[in-house]
C-alpha positions in Angstrom: -241.1 -83.6 -72.1 -238.2 -85.9 -70.7 -238.2 -88.7 -67.8 -236.8 -87.7 -65.0 -232.9 -90.4 -65.1 -232.6 -90.1 -61.1 -235.5 -90.4 -58.4 -235.3 -90.1 -54.9 -234.3 -93.3 -53.1 -237.3 -93.1 -51.1 -239.3 -93.4 -54.7 -236.7 -96.1 -55.7 -237.6 -97.9 -52.3 -241.4 -98.2 -53.2 -240.6 -99.3 -57.0 -238.3 -101.8 -55.2 -241.0 -102.7 -53.5 -238.1 -103.1 -50.3 -237.8 -100.4 -47.5 -236.0 -97.3 -46.9 -233.2 -98.0 -45.2 -232.5 -101.3 -48.0 -232.7 -98.7 -50.5 -230.4 -96.8 -48.7 -227.9 -99.8 -48.6 -228.2 -100.3 -52.2 -227.5 -96.5 -52.9 -224.5 -96.8 -50.9 -223.0 -100.1 -52.3 -223.6 -98.2 -56.0 -226.8 -100.7 -57.2 -229.4 -97.9 -57.1 -226.4 -96.0 -59.4 -224.9 -92.6 -58.2 -226.5 -89.7 -58.6 -225.8 -86.3 -56.8 -228.3 -85.2 -54.0 -230.7 -82.9 -54.3 -230.5 -80.6 -51.1 -230.7 -82.8 -48.1 -232.9 -85.9 -50.9 -230.5 -88.5 -51.8 -230.9 -89.9 -55.3 -230.6 -93.0 -57.4 -230.5 -93.7 -60.8 -233.7 -94.3 -63.3 -232.5 -97.0 -65.1 -230.6 -98.4 -61.9 -234.3 -99.4 -60.2 -235.1 -100.1 -64.0 -232.3 -102.9 -64.1 -233.4 -104.2 -60.8 -236.4 -104.6 -60.9 -236.4 -107.0 -64.0 -234.2 -109.7 -62.0 -235.7 -112.9 -61.7 -236.2 -114.6 -58.6 -234.0 -116.9 -57.2 -235.2 -120.0 -58.8 -236.5 -122.8 -56.3 -234.5 -125.6 -56.0 -231.4 -123.3 -56.6 -228.7 -124.9 -54.4 -227.9 -124.3 -50.6 -225.5 -121.4 -50.1 -224.0 -119.5 -47.3 -226.1 -115.7 -48.0 -224.9 -113.1 -46.0 -226.5 -109.2 -45.4 -224.0 -107.3 -46.3 -225.0 -103.6 -44.5 -223.2 -99.9 -46.4 -219.8 -100.5 -46.6 -217.1 -99.6 -44.4 -213.3 -99.1 -44.9 -211.8 -100.8 -42.2 -208.3 -101.4 -40.5 -207.9 -104.9 -40.3 -204.4 -105.9 -41.5 -206.5 -108.4 -44.6 -209.6 -106.2 -45.5 -209.5 -102.6 -46.4 -213.1 -102.4 -46.4 -216.7 -104.3 -45.1 -219.2 -104.9 -46.5 -219.1 -104.3 -50.9 -219.6 -101.9 -53.5 -219.7 -101.6 -57.2 -216.3 -98.7 -57.2 -213.9 -101.1 -55.4 -211.6 -104.0 -56.8 -212.9 -107.6 -57.3 -210.5 -108.3 -54.7 -211.6 -105.6 -52.5 -215.4 -106.8 -53.4 -214.3 -110.4 -52.3 -212.6 -109.8 -49.5 -215.5 -107.8 -48.3 -218.3 -110.2 -47.7 -215.8 -113.1 -47.1 -215.8 -112.6 -43.3 -215.1 -112.8 -40.4 -219.1 -114.5 -39.4 -220.2 -116.3 -36.5 -221.1 -119.8 -38.7 -220.7 -123.5 -38.4 -217.5 -123.7 -41.2 -219.1 -127.3 -41.8 -222.5 -126.1 -43.5 -221.0 -123.3 -44.9 -218.0 -126.0 -46.8 -220.8 -128.2 -47.9 -223.1 -125.6 -50.1 -219.8 -124.0 -51.4 -221.0 -119.9 -52.4 -221.6 -117.5 -50.1 -224.0 -115.3 -52.1 -224.0 -111.4 -50.2 -226.9 -110.2 -50.6 -228.3 -106.1 -50.2 -232.0 -105.3 -49.5 -233.6 -108.7 -51.3 -231.0 -107.8 -54.4 -227.2 -110.4 -55.2 -224.7 -108.0 -54.4 -222.2 -110.9 -55.5 -221.8 -114.9 -55.0 -218.7 -116.7 -55.1 -217.0 -119.4 -54.8 -216.1 -121.3 -51.8 -213.2 -122.7 -51.7 -211.8 -123.5 -48.0 -211.6 -122.4 -44.3 -209.4 -119.6 -43.8 -209.0 -119.4 -40.3 -211.7 -119.5 -37.2 -210.8 -117.5 -33.8 -212.8 -117.4 -30.9 -214.4 -113.8 -30.9 -214.1 -112.9 -26.8 -216.5 -110.2 -26.9 -219.4 -112.2 -28.4 -217.7 -116.1 -27.0 -218.1 -117.9 -30.2 -216.7 -119.0 -32.8 -215.8 -116.7 -36.3 -214.9 -118.7 -39.4 -213.6 -116.2 -42.6 -212.9 -118.3 -45.7 -211.4 -118.3 -49.5 -213.5 -117.8 -52.2 -213.4 -117.8 -55.7 -214.7 -116.6 -59.1 -216.8 -119.4 -60.6 -219.7 -117.9 -63.1 -221.0 -122.0 -63.9 -221.6 -122.3 -59.8 -223.0 -118.8 -59.0 -224.7 -118.4 -62.4 -228.0 -119.4 -60.1 -227.5 -115.9 -57.6 -225.7 -113.5 -59.7 -228.3 -110.8 -61.6 -230.7 -112.2 -58.8 -233.2 -110.5 -56.4 -233.5 -113.2 -53.2 -236.4 -112.0 -50.6 -236.0 -112.9 -47.8 -237.6 -112.9 -44.5 -236.2 -110.6 -41.5 -234.6 -111.0 -38.5 -231.2 -113.3 -39.3 -227.3 -111.8 -41.0 -226.1 -115.4 -42.2 -227.3 -119.0 -43.1 -227.4 -121.4 -45.0 -230.4 -121.7 -46.9 -231.7 -123.2 -50.1 -234.2 -121.2 -52.2 -237.6 -122.7 -52.1 -241.4 -121.5 -52.6 
């Protein structure tokens, strides 16, 4: 008997030690591969689950990074980007634009860290060098400042994060943090 090449999102969540919601987010980004649904059950690629299982944790002592938790990718009507979040199927420019703003965060700490890491369900989807502050403005709904950063690819700077798992505590969307154990 041959091994299946797809499993349910619930089974993927169990194998990855994440919640079903996190597994659903991983599926929506394309990190769990694309498999056709079976009735109402959403399916993940066994190969994609194995790849995520084999990812090492971000090493203790990795440099500080601006870490953003992203949800399911969604299209926007914003003039500067087509979508918010991140998806495998998006172009590299759309991926970078999707994660770089507009965040409620003090920009000085982000600029000092110099790395933006996008995490989905405890897995690094993408990492970029932060090269500057594009804009900062007052969010009239929350009454807080929002910041949008300029980012660029930098394989050397982002190497401690790309292709890794980063198990983080619950309860926040963005933070400048250092990998610790």
